[in-house]
Structure formats: C-alpha cells, structure tokens
N, C-alpha and C positions, 0 to 999 in steps of 0.2 A: 164180394165187401159190400157188407149192408151198414149204413147210417143207423143210430137208434135216435129214438125219438129225444131222447136226454143232447144226443150231437145237436138235432134239428134244431128242436125248441133254444137251444145254448146260443147256435149262431143268429136266432131270431130275437132273442135278448139281444144279442149286441147290438147287433141292426139299430133297433130301436132306441138302446141309449144313445148309440151314433148321434141319428135323425133328431133325437132332443137333447143335446148335448149342452144347449144355453140354457135348458129349465135345470141346470144345479142337478142336485141329489133327486131320483125319483122312488117314490114311495114303492115299495112290493105290489101293494094290492093297484095300483094304476098299471104297472108292466103286465102284471097278467089280467088283470081287464083286456087291455090292450091287444093282449098276446093271444087271448081265451085260451091259456093255462093254468092249471089249478095252483091257487097260492101257496101248497106246502111241496107240492114236486118243484114250483119254482125255485123256493126257497133255498133246495136242496140242489140245485143248478147253479143257484146266485155266490151257495154258500165255495161250492168248489172255484168257482170263477172268482170270487173273492180272496179266497185263500191263496191262489195261484199268481194273482197281484194284477190281474188283468181289471179288474174293480176295484173301484174303494168304495166303502160300506159307514154308514153312520145309522146310528140309532137313534131313538128315538123323536121327541118334534122336530121336522124341518131336517128329516134325516132319508137315507133310501140310498139307493147305488147311483155311480155313473162310473164311467170309463176311466181309469187311471192314466191313462197317454192319448194324446192326438186320436183319432178315428182309424186316419191312415195309415197308423202303424203296427195296426192289427190286421191279419191273414185268418183266412176261415182253416188254414193247415194247424193255425197254432192254436183256436178255438179246438174243433175236431180233434186233433189228437191228446186238447186237456181230456174232453170228456169221454171219448172211446178208449182213450188208452191205445190203443195205433192203429195205422190205418193199411197197414201191411195190407200186401192183397192174398199170401200166403205167409207160414205160418214163421217158417223158417226165413222169411225176411226180417221177424221184429227184432226189437233192438234187444242187444244179449243174448240171441240164438245163436248156435255154431250147429249149422246141416252136416251130419254124415253124410249125407251123399255129395255135396254141391261143387266137388272137383270133378263127379262123372254125372250130375247130374243136364240132362240136354237140353230141359225146360228153364231152369234157372236163367239163364240170359232174359228170358220170355217174361218173365216174375219181375226181375229187376227194372225191364225198360216201364212196364205196367206201374211199376213202383214210384216209378221217376216223372211220368207220365201226370199219376193222381200227383203227388207231390207239385211239380209245375204249376199246375190248374188252377190246385187249391193256394196259393201262393197270391191269391188275387187278395186284395184292401177290403174290408169290410166295405168299404165304401163304393167299391165297384162293381158290388153283389146287384 
C-alpha cells in the first residue's frame, strides 16, 4: 500500500485545522502557505473533504475552512479512506469485490490480518498523531 500525496496532504491539512481550531475559518491561502502546498492542489483536496462533511467552508471575506466537528472525532483512517478510495492491501479485500478463489486461497488470512492491523492502527484520532 502506498499513500498518495493527496492522502498525506489531506492529513496534514486536517491536523493544521485542528491545531488552529480557535482561529475560526482559515483562508485557503493561509493553510497552503503554512503547509507548503500549492493553492490549486489544496483547493481540490479541501473540496473533497468539504463535500464529505469533514469541513465547513465559507466563501468571501472572513471565509475559509474549519473542522465540522471536534478534532478528537476524526481518525486518520477516515481521512485516508476518503482521499485514497481504499486502504486494502490487496484488490480482493476492496469493498464490493468478490474473489473467486477466496475459498481455496491460502494467503487470504494473511491479507485479512494485515487489513485489520492497518485499520486498527489508522483509527488514531487526529489529535494523537
């Protein structure tokens, strides 16, 4: 499993917003500057997070982005699942997939165990990262 820059940046942004929660809505430019991410790329990430309800967004003067719920309620798993699509270590464990060899697959328990370890590890709250 390889986490893309999209996933890594999304985590960084969520942590940034958690650390600056008392500042209200944070402008895109401010987040981009603090995190060293291009505004255009950051805008596409924030759109995904906003659309999924993880962030509140306000346009115009005094607008920007903020967490839609307390930081302790977010997990790395939630953010990465949203931005990466899947965190499954093998295709046959992706949501909605049916493996025709599952009954006879000698390695399936290994991949299922790894999938469980990944999910458990990434269930850390953003405030504990």
